[in-house]
N, C-alpha and C positions, 0 to 999 in steps of 0.2 A: 105714542112713538117714544122710543128710547133714544135720547140724545146724549152723546159722549163728548165731553170737552177735554182735550189733552192739554195739560199744563206743565210748566217747568218752573222750578224754583231758581231764581236768579238773584244776584246782588241788586240792591236798591239802585235805581238810576242816578241817585245823587252821589254814589260812591266814586272815589277817585282811583283810577287804575294806576298801579305802581309796578315797577320792575325791580325785583329783589333777587340778587344772585342769578340774574339771567332768566328769571321766571316771572310771568305776569301774575299779579295778585290784586285782589279787590280790597285788600287790607281787612279791617274788622267790620266791614259794611254788613248791615243786617240783610238777611235773605228774605225775599218776598215772592209772591206769584209774579211771574214775568208779566209786565204791563200789557203786552200784546195778547197774552193768553187770558187776561182778565176780560178783554172784549169778547173772547170766545165763550167764556163762562156766562157773562151777562146775556149774550145772545141766546145761548142754550136755555137760560131761565126764561127769557122773554118768549121763546118759541114754545116752551112747555106751558107757560101761562096761556098762550093764545090757542094752542092745539091739544093740550093735555099730554099725558105721558110722564116720563121720569127722566132725570138728568144724573149723569155719573161723571165725575172728574177723575181723570187717570193721569198718573205721572210716573216717570221712570227716574230714579235717582237714589241717593243714600237715604238712610232712615230720617235724616233731618228734613227731607222733603215732605214728611208728614205734616209739618207746620203749614206749608202751602196748601195741602189738601184740607186741612182744618179750616182754612180761610174759605175755601170753596164750599164746604159744608155749612159754614156760618152764614154765607150769603144766599144759601138756598138749595144747593145740590143735595139729592137724597143719598147718594152713595159716593164714596171715594176709594180709589184703588191705587196702591203704591207698588210698582215693580222695582224691587230692590235686591240686588245680588252683587257681591264683589266682582263677579265675572263681567258685569255690565259696565263697570267703571271705565271711563274714557271712550265709550262707544261713539262712533261717528254718526252722522245723520241717518245713514242707511241702516245701521245696526239698531239705532234707537227706534226708527220707524218700523223695522221688522218686529222688534219686541212688543211695541205698542199694538201692532196689527194682530199679533197672536193673542194678546190679552183681549182685544176688542172682539175678536172672533168667538171668544168663549162667553160673551155676554148675550143675553136674550134680546131678540127683536130690535137690534140697533138700526135705526132709520137714518141717522145723521151723525157725522163726526165733525166736530169743529176744532180748529186750531187757530192760534194767533199767527200773525204774519211772519214773525221770526222771534228768536230769543235775543234779548239785549246783551247777553254775554258772548255767545258765539257769533251771532249776527249773520248767519248764512241763509236762513229761510229755506233750507233744503228738506227738512223733515216733513213738511206738508206734502210736497210732491212725492216723496218716497213712500209716505204712508198711503197716499192715494193709489200709488202703483201696487203696493202689497195688498191693499184691500180690493183691488180690481175695479 
């Protein structure tokens, strides 16, 4: 079975949110794999171990999100995919879910897609339901 874990790169949860010139900023906080998404990756790896198959981590974001995907590879995912395009910058949950769904559809034999509960930066939890809708 091919298991896909969707991940997002977010600021470390120890970061302090600041407002500078009317804009919210995380300052110089390091960027990491969203903690909720780490659970999805870990579960994907456990399922692969128990049932066989392969795991792929997929993320949508800027080129810097490669670092989050490298973390997923380091802990055991066989493949990592980054969807990165300036046109995707600032996408809402629906647009993010749509882009992820189109990438997932291009992969072979995907039997399960896992996501974390929500992202610690936007904190909406909407991408999960939207992705499920787009994947049917």
